[in-house]
A tleap script that builds the chain and sets N, CA, C and O, in Angstrom:
source leaprc.protein.ff14SB
mol = sequence {
  NMET LYS GLN TYR ARG VAL TYR SER LEU ASP
  LYS ALA GLY HIE ILE ALA GLN ALA GLN ASN
  VAL GLU CYS ARG ASP ASP LEU ASP ALA LEU
  GLU TRP ALA GLN ALA ALA ALA GLY ARG ASP
  GLY LEU GLU VAL TRP ASP GLY ALA ARG LEU
  VAL ALA ARG VAL LYS PRO HIE ASN SER PRO
  LEU GLU THR GLY ASP ARG LEU CYS CLEU
}
set mol.1.N position { 133.515 28.756 42.398 }
set mol.1.CA position { 134.643 29.662 42.126 }
set mol.1.C position { 134.109 30.641 40.914 }
set mol.1.O position { 133.508 30.143 39.962 }
set mol.2.N position { 134.300 31.735 40.974 }
set mol.2.CA position { 134.275 32.569 39.749 }
set mol.2.C position { 135.502 32.941 39.209 }
set mol.2.O position { 136.581 33.047 39.790 }
set mol.3.N position { 135.147 33.184 37.688 }
set mol.3.CA position { 136.447 33.461 37.120 }
set mol.3.C position { 136.719 35.171 36.730 }
set mol.3.O position { 135.999 35.703 35.885 }
set mol.4.N position { 137.468 35.704 37.207 }
set mol.4.CA position { 138.001 37.267 37.047 }
set mol.4.C position { 139.146 37.167 36.143 }
set mol.4.O position { 140.030 36.311 36.102 }
set mol.5.N position { 138.939 38.310 35.358 }
set mol.5.CA position { 140.135 38.785 34.334 }
set mol.5.C position { 140.974 39.902 35.059 }
set mol.5.O position { 140.454 40.931 35.490 }
set mol.6.N position { 142.275 39.622 35.153 }
set mol.6.CA position { 143.191 40.682 35.715 }
set mol.6.C position { 144.014 41.090 34.629 }
set mol.6.O position { 144.521 40.314 33.819 }
set mol.7.N position { 144.150 42.488 34.634 }
set mol.7.CA position { 144.892 42.921 33.631 }
set mol.7.C position { 146.068 44.056 34.343 }
set mol.7.O position { 145.828 44.977 35.124 }
set mol.8.N position { 147.205 43.685 33.854 }
set mol.8.CA position { 148.244 44.392 34.338 }
set mol.8.C position { 148.678 45.477 33.530 }
set mol.8.O position { 148.803 45.217 32.333 }
set mol.9.N position { 148.926 46.583 33.887 }
set mol.9.CA position { 148.731 48.051 33.336 }
set mol.9.C position { 150.204 48.539 33.218 }
set mol.9.O position { 150.772 48.566 34.310 }
set mol.10.N position { 151.028 48.966 32.063 }
set mol.10.CA position { 152.244 49.718 32.038 }
set mol.10.C position { 152.083 51.016 32.797 }
set mol.10.O position { 151.163 51.152 33.603 }
set mol.11.N position { 152.798 51.793 32.599 }
set mol.11.CA position { 153.200 52.923 33.330 }
set mol.11.C position { 152.378 54.079 32.821 }
set mol.11.O position { 152.173 55.115 33.453 }
set mol.12.N position { 151.875 53.766 31.473 }
set mol.12.CA position { 150.777 54.783 30.649 }
set mol.12.C position { 149.414 54.340 31.075 }
set mol.12.O position { 148.437 54.813 30.495 }
set mol.13.N position { 149.274 53.511 31.993 }
set mol.13.CA position { 147.726 53.023 32.247 }
set mol.13.C position { 147.142 52.137 31.013 }
set mol.13.O position { 145.931 52.002 30.841 }
set mol.14.N position { 148.059 51.588 30.229 }
set mol.14.CA position { 147.426 50.854 29.252 }
set mol.14.C position { 147.712 49.303 29.350 }
set mol.14.O position { 148.796 48.883 29.754 }
set mol.15.N position { 146.854 48.617 29.024 }
set mol.15.CA position { 146.903 46.850 29.330 }
set mol.15.C position { 148.192 46.450 28.632 }
set mol.15.O position { 148.470 46.814 27.489 }
set mol.16.N position { 149.045 45.593 29.473 }
set mol.16.CA position { 150.176 45.433 29.029 }
set mol.16.C position { 150.317 43.678 29.226 }
set mol.16.O position { 151.340 43.069 28.913 }
set mol.17.N position { 149.056 43.008 29.817 }
set mol.17.CA position { 149.026 41.870 29.750 }
set mol.17.C position { 147.843 41.458 30.903 }
set mol.17.O position { 147.563 42.095 31.919 }
set mol.18.N position { 147.262 40.236 30.436 }
set mol.18.CA position { 145.873 39.684 30.889 }
set mol.18.C position { 145.972 38.290 31.379 }
set mol.18.O position { 146.587 37.471 30.696 }
set mol.19.N position { 145.324 37.882 32.703 }
set mol.19.CA position { 145.061 36.744 32.913 }
set mol.19.C position { 143.867 36.356 33.676 }
set mol.19.O position { 143.271 37.130 34.425 }
set mol.20.N position { 143.500 35.010 33.442 }
set mol.20.CA position { 142.426 34.615 34.486 }
set mol.20.C position { 142.489 34.245 35.646 }
set mol.20.O position { 143.466 33.520 35.837 }
set mol.21.N position { 141.800 34.443 36.622 }
set mol.21.CA position { 142.197 34.218 37.956 }
set mol.21.C position { 140.778 33.471 38.450 }
set mol.21.O position { 139.713 33.882 37.989 }
set mol.22.N position { 140.801 32.403 39.366 }
set mol.22.CA position { 139.580 31.764 39.758 }
set mol.22.C position { 139.367 32.334 41.303 }
set mol.22.O position { 140.377 32.136 41.979 }
set mol.23.N position { 138.577 32.821 41.833 }
set mol.23.CA position { 138.443 33.333 43.220 }
set mol.23.C position { 137.052 33.161 43.455 }
set mol.23.O position { 136.240 32.949 42.554 }
set mol.24.N position { 136.753 33.259 44.752 }
set mol.24.CA position { 135.776 32.593 45.579 }
set mol.24.C position { 134.840 33.885 45.208 }
set mol.24.O position { 133.767 33.577 44.688 }
set mol.25.N position { 135.068 35.222 45.386 }
set mol.25.CA position { 134.611 36.469 45.418 }
set mol.25.C position { 135.477 37.680 44.967 }
set mol.25.O position { 136.631 37.643 44.541 }
set mol.26.N position { 134.724 38.697 45.139 }
set mol.26.CA position { 135.280 40.069 44.617 }
set mol.26.C position { 136.532 40.230 45.657 }
set mol.26.O position { 137.631 40.663 45.310 }
set mol.27.N position { 136.220 39.842 46.903 }
set mol.27.CA position { 137.311 40.523 47.883 }
set mol.27.C position { 138.524 39.289 47.641 }
set mol.27.O position { 139.710 39.552 47.840 }
set mol.28.N position { 138.170 38.218 47.286 }
set mol.28.CA position { 139.151 37.194 47.316 }
set mol.28.C position { 140.134 37.389 45.849 }
set mol.28.O position { 141.217 36.881 45.560 }
set mol.29.N position { 139.271 38.325 45.104 }
set mol.29.CA position { 140.006 38.572 43.659 }
set mol.29.C position { 140.866 39.741 43.982 }
set mol.29.O position { 142.013 39.741 43.535 }
set mol.30.N position { 140.433 40.775 44.734 }
set mol.30.CA position { 141.151 41.965 45.308 }
set mol.30.C position { 142.264 41.552 45.849 }
set mol.30.O position { 143.395 41.788 45.425 }
set mol.31.N position { 141.917 40.798 46.992 }
set mol.31.CA position { 143.221 40.126 47.825 }
set mol.31.C position { 144.588 39.701 46.994 }
set mol.31.O position { 145.774 39.944 47.218 }
set mol.32.N position { 143.927 38.965 45.946 }
set mol.32.CA position { 144.886 38.382 45.219 }
set mol.32.C position { 145.823 39.251 44.117 }
set mol.32.O position { 146.946 39.063 43.649 }
set mol.33.N position { 144.856 40.237 43.948 }
set mol.33.CA position { 145.485 41.650 42.985 }
set mol.33.C position { 146.450 42.223 43.796 }
set mol.33.O position { 147.586 42.469 43.391 }
set mol.34.N position { 146.061 42.446 44.916 }
set mol.34.CA position { 146.848 43.641 46.122 }
set mol.34.C position { 148.155 42.587 46.147 }
set mol.34.O position { 149.226 43.172 45.983 }
set mol.35.N position { 148.233 41.435 46.287 }
set mol.35.CA position { 149.510 40.203 46.461 }
set mol.35.C position { 150.337 40.394 45.148 }
set mol.35.O position { 151.536 40.118 45.171 }
set mol.36.N position { 149.821 40.798 44.148 }
set mol.36.CA position { 150.173 40.361 42.668 }
set mol.36.C position { 150.805 41.956 42.134 }
set mol.36.O position { 151.608 42.148 41.221 }
set mol.37.N position { 150.163 42.961 43.011 }
set mol.37.CA position { 150.575 44.536 42.367 }
set mol.37.C position { 152.102 44.450 42.627 }
set mol.37.O position { 152.592 44.163 43.719 }
set mol.38.N position { 152.781 44.725 41.523 }
set mol.38.CA position { 154.230 44.968 41.267 }
set mol.38.C position { 154.240 46.406 41.193 }
set mol.38.O position { 153.506 47.145 41.849 }
set mol.39.N position { 155.346 46.856 40.137 }
set mol.39.CA position { 155.844 48.169 39.894 }
set mol.39.C position { 154.545 49.117 38.911 }
set mol.39.O position { 154.389 50.336 38.840 }
set mol.40.N position { 153.835 48.097 38.307 }
set mol.40.CA position { 152.587 48.758 37.802 }
set mol.40.C position { 151.427 48.241 38.413 }
set mol.40.O position { 151.412 47.328 39.238 }
set mol.41.N position { 150.259 48.987 37.887 }
set mol.41.CA position { 148.969 48.714 38.706 }
set mol.41.C position { 148.154 47.714 37.926 }
set mol.41.O position { 148.402 47.563 36.730 }
set mol.42.N position { 147.384 47.153 38.401 }
set mol.42.CA position { 146.389 46.038 37.810 }
set mol.42.C position { 144.873 46.538 37.942 }
set mol.42.O position { 144.408 47.256 38.827 }
set mol.43.N position { 144.204 45.964 36.808 }
set mol.43.CA position { 142.618 45.849 36.958 }
set mol.43.C position { 141.769 44.852 37.149 }
set mol.43.O position { 141.926 43.901 36.383 }
set mol.44.N position { 140.959 44.772 37.894 }
set mol.44.CA position { 140.478 43.182 38.117 }
set mol.44.C position { 138.768 43.511 37.519 }
set mol.44.O position { 138.059 44.381 38.026 }
set mol.45.N position { 138.363 42.684 36.446 }
set mol.45.CA position { 137.245 42.713 36.057 }
set mol.45.C position { 136.429 41.125 36.341 }
set mol.45.O position { 136.857 39.972 36.280 }
set mol.46.N position { 135.253 41.623 36.627 }
set mol.46.CA position { 134.309 40.450 36.577 }
set mol.46.C position { 133.340 40.412 35.488 }
set mol.46.O position { 132.251 40.960 35.657 }
set mol.47.N position { 133.643 39.765 34.275 }
set mol.47.CA position { 133.061 40.098 33.106 }
set mol.47.C position { 133.088 41.572 32.384 }
set mol.47.O position { 134.097 41.946 31.785 }
set mol.48.N position { 131.956 42.347 32.479 }
set mol.48.CA position { 132.129 43.572 31.931 }
set mol.48.C position { 131.995 44.451 33.052 }
set mol.48.O position { 131.672 45.620 32.841 }
set mol.49.N position { 132.205 44.036 34.234 }
set mol.49.CA position { 131.928 44.754 35.236 }
set mol.49.C position { 133.603 45.382 36.015 }
set mol.49.O position { 134.340 44.465 36.376 }
set mol.50.N position { 133.940 46.288 36.160 }
set mol.50.CA position { 135.251 46.889 36.747 }
set mol.50.C position { 134.741 46.754 38.184 }
set mol.50.O position { 133.766 47.241 38.755 }
set mol.51.N position { 135.881 45.801 38.646 }
set mol.51.CA position { 135.698 45.585 40.328 }
set mol.51.C position { 136.437 46.586 41.083 }
set mol.51.O position { 136.077 47.117 42.134 }
set mol.52.N position { 137.753 46.829 40.283 }
set mol.52.CA position { 138.743 48.021 41.045 }
set mol.52.C position { 139.961 47.980 40.313 }
set mol.52.O position { 140.247 47.060 39.546 }
set mol.53.N position { 140.630 48.895 40.524 }
set mol.53.CA position { 141.978 49.208 40.134 }
set mol.53.C position { 142.851 49.143 41.466 }
set mol.53.O position { 142.514 49.618 42.551 }
set mol.54.N position { 144.175 48.388 41.149 }
set mol.54.CA position { 144.976 48.293 42.214 }
set mol.54.C position { 146.213 49.271 41.756 }
set mol.54.O position { 146.720 49.186 40.638 }
set mol.55.N position { 146.650 50.238 42.783 }
set mol.55.CA position { 147.686 50.901 42.015 }
set mol.55.C position { 149.168 50.380 42.614 }
set mol.55.O position { 149.325 50.051 43.789 }
set mol.56.N position { 150.071 50.366 41.746 }
set mol.56.CA position { 151.238 50.108 41.860 }
set mol.56.C position { 152.009 49.919 43.260 }
set mol.56.O position { 152.358 50.944 43.845 }
set mol.57.N position { 152.240 48.902 43.722 }
set mol.57.CA position { 152.794 48.819 45.149 }
set mol.57.C position { 152.183 49.142 46.092 }
set mol.57.O position { 152.724 49.573 47.110 }
set mol.58.N position { 150.799 48.986 45.932 }
set mol.58.CA position { 149.516 49.573 46.690 }
set mol.58.C position { 149.847 50.712 47.116 }
set mol.58.O position { 149.840 50.803 48.344 }
set mol.59.N position { 150.219 51.883 46.386 }
set mol.59.CA position { 150.409 53.196 47.037 }
set mol.59.C position { 149.187 53.839 47.541 }
set mol.59.O position { 148.040 53.580 47.176 }
set mol.60.N position { 149.532 54.654 48.365 }
set mol.60.CA position { 148.448 55.582 49.101 }
set mol.60.C position { 147.525 55.970 47.919 }
set mol.60.O position { 147.933 55.980 46.758 }
set mol.61.N position { 146.200 56.303 48.295 }
set mol.61.CA position { 144.846 56.571 47.494 }
set mol.61.C position { 145.222 58.168 47.265 }
set mol.61.O position { 146.006 58.676 48.067 }
set mol.62.N position { 144.822 58.757 46.473 }
set mol.62.CA position { 144.494 59.966 46.200 }
set mol.62.C position { 143.151 60.456 45.710 }
set mol.62.O position { 142.298 59.594 45.498 }
set mol.63.N position { 142.840 61.753 45.496 }
set mol.63.CA position { 141.596 61.899 45.510 }
set mol.63.C position { 141.035 61.350 44.396 }
set mol.63.O position { 140.076 60.590 44.530 }
set mol.64.N position { 141.533 61.645 43.170 }
set mol.64.CA position { 141.289 61.043 41.958 }
set mol.64.C position { 141.034 59.666 41.836 }
set mol.64.O position { 140.422 59.253 40.851 }
set mol.65.N position { 141.467 58.829 42.806 }
set mol.65.CA position { 141.483 57.470 42.798 }
set mol.65.C position { 140.168 56.585 43.259 }
set mol.65.O position { 140.208 55.636 44.042 }
set mol.66.N position { 139.050 57.079 42.634 }
set mol.66.CA position { 137.851 56.637 43.199 }
set mol.66.C position { 137.653 55.150 43.061 }
set mol.66.O position { 136.916 54.589 43.873 }
set mol.67.N position { 138.261 54.442 42.080 }
set mol.67.CA position { 138.067 53.128 41.781 }
set mol.67.C position { 139.117 52.456 42.077 }
set mol.67.O position { 139.081 51.274 41.735 }
set mol.68.N position { 140.252 52.897 42.720 }
set mol.68.CA position { 141.560 52.001 43.219 }
set mol.68.C position { 141.587 51.889 44.340 }
set mol.68.O position { 141.016 52.574 45.188 }
set mol.69.N position { 142.477 50.718 44.503 }
set mol.69.CA position { 142.780 50.266 46.077 }
set mol.69.C position { 144.306 50.434 46.455 }
set mol.69.O position { 144.699 50.142 47.584 }
savepdb mol mol.pdb
quit
C-alpha cells in the first residue's frame, strides 16, 4: 500500500484540510478521492507529485482543467 496525501480545497482553491490515505496505486487513490469529493474540490498527491485534482461534485471538465478529474 502507498501513502497518498489528499487536500480538501475551499471555494477559492486554497487548502482547507489534509489527510493521509493508504491506497494500492494512483487509480485507487483517485477512486477514493472521487467518492470523497463534496462541495469543494480535492487534490491527490503522491509525495511531491500531483496525481490529480478532483472537481467539486465531480463537475464536468472544462478546457482549463488539464489536471482535473
